[in-house]
N, C-alpha and C positions, 0 to 999 in steps of 0.2 A: 387253506392257510391255517397255520398252527397258532393257537392262542398262547398267551404267556403262561397260563396255568398248565397247559399241555407240556410246554417246554420245561417248566419248573418240575413237574412230576417226573418226566423222563430223565432230566439231568440229575435230579435227586436220587433216583434209582441208580444211575451210573456212578454218582459220587460215592454212595455206599459200596458199590461193587469195586470201584477203583481203590478205595481205602483198604478193603479186605485183600486186594491183590498186590498191594505195595510190597517191595522186597521183604521177604521173610514173613509176609502176611501181617495183617493188623494185630493179630493176637501175639505176635512176637516181633519186636523191632529188631533191626539188624544188629546182631550180637547181643540183643537184650535178654534180660533174665525174668521179666515180668510178663505174665499173660494179660490178656485184655481186662479180665475182671479185677486182677490185682492192681493194674495201672489205674483203672477207673476208681476203685475204692480208695487207693492211696491218694489220688488226686483230689477226691472229695474231702478226705480228712485233712489234706494239706490246705485246701482253700477254705474249708468251713470250720476247721478245728475238731477237737474230740467230739464223738457222737455215739449215741446208743444205737443198738440194732433197730429200734423203732424209728429213730431219726434217720438212719441210713435207708430204711425201708420207705419212709415218706419221701425222701429225695429220689431214690432210684426206681421205685415202683416194684421192687423185688420183694418176695415174701421173706419173712423172718427166717424160715428154715434154710432157704438158699443163702441168705446173708450169713447165717450162723456157720454154714460149711465154708463159705468163702473167707470169712474173718478168722475162722479157726486155722485155715491154711496160712493166712498172713501171720498169725501169732506163732504157729509152728516154725515158720521160716524166719522168725525174728524181725519181720518187717513192721509189725504193729504190736501194741501192748494194750492189755485191758486193765482198767483201774476202777476203783469205786467212785461212783458219782459224788462229787463234792457237795451236791445239793441234798444228799442223803437218799434214803429209801434203798430198795434192793437193786436199783438200776446200776448197770456197769457201763462204762464208756470205753471207747476204743480210740487210740491216738497213734500217730506215726512213731515208730522207734527211730533212733538215730540212723540205723541201717536202712530202714524203709525210706527215710528222707534222702539218704545218699543215693540209693538205687533209683528212686523216683527222679531225682535230679539228673542222673546219668541218662535215664530213658527219655526224659523230657528234652534234654539237650540233643539226643540222637534224633528224636522226632522233629524238633525244630530245624535241625541241620538238613533233614530230608525235605522238609517243606521249603526251606530256603533254596535248596537245589532245584526243586520242581518249579518254583516261582522266580527263578533267578532273572528272567527277562521281563518280569512285571515291574512296573514303576512302584515306588513306595506308596504313592497315592492309590493305585489299584489294589495293592496288598491291604492297605488300611480300609478301603471301601469294602473289599471282600470280607474282611474280618468283621466289620461293622454290620454288614447285611447278614452274615452267618449268625452273629450274636443276636441280632434282632429276630431272625427266624427261630432260633432256639428259645428265646424268651416267649415268643408267641405260643410255642408248643408247651413250655413250662406253665404259662398262664392257663392254658386250656386243661392241662392234666393236673394242675394244682400241685405240681412237684417242681419246686424251684431249686436249682443247683446254685451253690455259692460261687461267687466269682472272686478270684484273687485280687 
């Protein structure tokens, strides 16, 4: 007999695998222009507002050098902009540009459309329960890692 933890572990592995194998892969949504790191960082900035590299590192668990490369690519692409921290000091913050917000909105709409298609035969109550449990699971991980992601 399989325990609930056994099932959660296995289904969690499959969930990650299936997300990666969705049409055009998880790193590129169907017809999308954002790779996974850009989508994640822009989503973080959208939900939490402007952030410094240190604040992004605290949320993502990535090192500052990795984030520096990723945010530089966002700035070169015109998807994010850097500005002086209004609280002073030498810190600089990053925020979504208008183009970044537009592209993120398009990508998010495409992602939601795909989810709606995949879950078309689920009741609204089942969809809501799945979202609730997934959020609860993510918050447990965030509490353990001490890396809390902003929620819109």
